[in-house]
C-alpha positions, 0 to 999 in steps of 0.5 A: 434385679438382674445384674452383672457379677463379672466380666471375663476375658481370655486370648484363647478359645476353650480356656478359663477366662480372667475377670476384669474391671470393665469390658468394652463391647464392640458392635457386631464384634463382641468383647474387645480383646477376647478370643471369641469375639468376631463377626459371627453369632456367638460374640458374647457368652453369658452364664448365670451364677445360679447355674454355677451354684448347681455345679457347686451343689454337686460337690465341685469346688473352686468355681469362680466367674470365668471358670466356664469361659463365659464373658459375662457372669450374671445373677438374678436372670434365668438366661437359658429360658430366654428365647432366641431373639430376646434383646437385653440392655446390659450396661451401655450395650444392647445385645440379642440372644442368638443361641442357647447352649453349645457342645463343648469341643473335644479337649475343652480345658473347662471340662477337663478341669471341672469334670463337667460343663454347664455351658452346653445346657445353661449358657447363652450367646449374644450378638452386640447390637449397640456397643459400650462398656459393661462393669460388675453391678451393671443392671440387665434388662429385657427390652420388650 
């Protein structure tokens, strides 16, 4: 079963995010209080624990949810294989996949601290179609 492991937030772009108990996701905006939220196509970022585990297997230590600046850390779903346009029910929200991966910007704190970033190949971005609350352990369903 696909589920949410963590909700992560930061007030600046390009930095590691801190895990919170629950996130309020606003329609056509993103995670309330997060630096990446706004009226654009990359409102929410998601990264799978399975992707983070690949980095751990390469010998990188200290990786925890939010370390790659993802808003939602997931488990049990192969995010980067979802086609753009896929709709997901996550907690109370409905989100649409808008982009797979992105290049790290110059001076990215994650790349500097971790040495390599997995977001460019395995992170995904969504737009919030229906707002609501998301908490750890909430299920993630692909809407057919």
